[in-house]
N, C-alpha and C positions, 0 to 999 in steps of 0.2 A: 533842551538846549536853552541857554540863557539868551535873552534879548535885551538890547540897550537902545536908548534914545538920548540924543543930545538936546538939552533945553537951554535956550539963550536967556529965558526969563526965569525969575525965582519960582521955585515949585514949593507951594505952601501946604500941599495936601498929599496924602499917601494914595488916595483913590481919585482918579481923574476920569471925567467923562469925555467921550469922543465928541468934541464940539463940532467936528466936521460933518456930523450927521445932520445938524441943524443949519450950519453955515459952511458950505463947501469951501475947501481950501482953494486959494488962488495960488498959481504957481509962483515960487520965489526964484528958482533958478532955471526953470524950463520955459521954453517958448510957449506962448499961450495957445497957438494952434496945435502944437505937438501935444500939449496937455489935454485939449479937448478931444482930439482924435483918439488918443490913448484911453481916455476916460470912456468914450463910447465903445472902443474895442474891448476893454476889460469888462464893461457892463454886459456886452453881448456874450462874452465867453464865461464869466463867473458870476454875473448878477450883481456886481459891485463896481461903482465908479472909483476904481482903485487909486487914481491920482487925486481925487477930490474928497473922498470919504474915509480914508484910512489914516492910521498912525504909521509913519515911517519909522522903522527900527532896523536893527541889525545884530547879529551875533558878534560882530567885530566892535569891541569897545573903542578902539582907536578911530574907526569910521564914525561912530556916534559922537565922539569928542570933537570932530570937525564941525559939528553943528551946535555945540554948546557943552555945558556940563553934563557928563553922561550919568544916566540913572538906569538901573535895571528895571525892566518891566516884568510884570507877571499878570496873568489873567485868571480871575476866579474860575475854577473848574465848572461852575454851574452855568456859565455864560456860553452862548454859541459864538464862535469866532471863525473867521476865515483868514488864513495867512497866504498871501499871494507872493510868489517869488520865481526867479529863474536862476538856475545854477550858472548861467552864462552872463549874468548881469551883476556887477558889483554895485553900481549906482546908476539909476535910470538916466541921469544926465549924459551918459555915454551915447545915447541915441543921437544927440546933436553933434557929436564928433563923428559918428558913423554914417549918417545920411548926408546927402548933398544939399537937399532943399527942405527946410523945416516947414515949408508951406505946401508940400506935396503929400497928400493923403496916402497915395499908393506907397510911397517910400516909407512913411511912418508905419503903415500896417504891415508891409513886408518885413520891416525890422522887428516889430513886435512878434509876428508869427515865426520868425527865425529863431527867437530866443526861448522857445519851448516853456513858456510860463506855466506854472502849476499852482494848484490851490490845495492846502491841507487844513485840517481843523484843530491842530494842536502843534505847539512848537516842538513837541517830542517827535513829530513826523517830518521835521526838516532834515535834510541830509546832514550826516554827522560833521563833515568838514566844511559845510557851507558857511561863507562869511560875507555875503552880500546883503543888499537891501531887501527887507521884508515889508510888505504892505499889510498891516494888521487891521482888519475890519472887526470892530467890536463896539459895544455900547460904553463900556468903561474898562479901566485897567488900573493896576496898582503900580506904584513906583517906589523904589528905595535907592538911597544914595549908595554909590560904590566907592 
């Protein structure tokens, strides 16, 4: 399955390192408490702080384009990767629409647990018609213009 990511900045290299492994991502659109609670939940479930350490991507090129110029991502087969997703979540920002209180840990966790998040180790293992957000945990990845 092809994965895309939107870049708002100029991309001058074909191989990019996951800078979030050294400097964790700060939330751009998510509430900071939701971000922290979700990170802890993902780390407990999958061993990855999925909101801070991953590359957000999607099989939906139009969704990627909402975040900048879309590029296709590929991961060298020799690298270990984790792809975390839920077939019930198009974009993680949905959580803030669905819960009543972004400062309530219990509501955040209940939402996360209700979404049946999964982890796979190859984009080929994503569901065929899946078109939502994928959180890609890897050291580096390749990009190409589409």
